C-alpha positions, 0 to 999 in steps of 0.5 A, spaced: 771 420 574 768 413 576 767 407 572 761 404 570 762 398 575 764 403 581 757 406 579 754 399 579 757 398 586 754 405 589 747 403 586 747 396 590 750 399 596 745 405 596 739 400 594 740 395 600 741 401 605 736 406 609 739 412 605 734 415 601 739 420 598 746 420 596 751 425 593 758 424 590 762 429 587 769 428 584 773 432 579 768 436 576 763 430 576 757 429 580 753 423 582 746 424 585 742 418 587 735 419 590 730 413 593 723 414 594 717 410 596 716 407 589 723 404 590 726 408 584 734 410 584 736 415 579 743 417 578 745 423 574 752 425 572 755 432 569 753 433 562 760 430 560 757 423 563 752 418 561 745 418 565 744 412 569 737 410 571 735 404 575 728 402 577 726 396 582 721 390 580 719 385 585 726 381 585 729 384 579 733 390 578 735 393 571 740 398 569 740 401 563 745 406 560 744 411 554 750 408 551 747 401 550 749 397 556 745 393 561 745 389 567 740 385 571 741 383 578 737 379 583 736 381 590 736 376 595 730 376 600 731 378 607 730 373 612 727 374 619 730 370 625 726 368 631 728 373 637 731 370 643 732 375 648 738 371 651 742 372 645 747 378 643 746 380 636 753 382 632 750 387 627 754 391 621 757 397 623 756 399 615 753 398 609 757 393 605 759 386 603 759 381 608 765 376 608 766 370 612 774 369 611 779 374 609 780 370 602 776 365 599 782 360 600 782 361 607 777 358 612 771 362 615 773 366 621 767 363 625 762 358 624 756 356 628 758 353 635 765 357 635 767 360 642 769 367 641 772 373 645 770 380 645 776 381 641 775 376 636 774 377 629 768 374 626 768 377 619 769 382 614 765 388 611 767 391 605 765 398 603 768 402 597 774 397 597 776 398 604 776 391 608 773 392 615 774 387 620 768 386 625 770 384 632 765 380 636 765 385 642 762 380 647 765 373 650 760 367 648 759 362 643 756 363 635 749 360 635 747 362 628 750 366 622 744 370 619 747 372 612 751 369 607 758 370 604 758 375 599 751 378 601 750 385 601 748 388 608 746 394 611 748 398 617 745 395 623 743 389 620 744 383 625 750 378 622 751 373 628 747 371 634 751 369 640 750 366 646 754 370 651 758 367 657 
């Protein structure tokens, strides 16, 4: 059975992705999340489990449970970047959380101005407690980092702009 924190993480990941419907079944429990145009996410578990509903307001999401728990999350605005045809975009291969370094005590893998090769690790995207190292896939120089450390990212979202060599 999933814990409340794990359900919250699932809601965040689905909410910040392009996914419209998600179903998860484990040991007799079932979680089903659906998004529609009005930005409402419903989570339903088996009759043994609480029902969680999440309704999005412009910048604040409220999570309420029948057991009386509550959570507020402020979503970050999406920044738009000026397109430059000569720059290569390193994009997220999955929905997850972006990390610039392998741990908080260690320096970032790269920063603006860093020289990279196609095999260079540029960041980590964490999804469902799995930490995935993301490689540059191109030789060049990091021009701009488009996301903040700890930010939720979507599949295909640009993470870095690289000036190819």
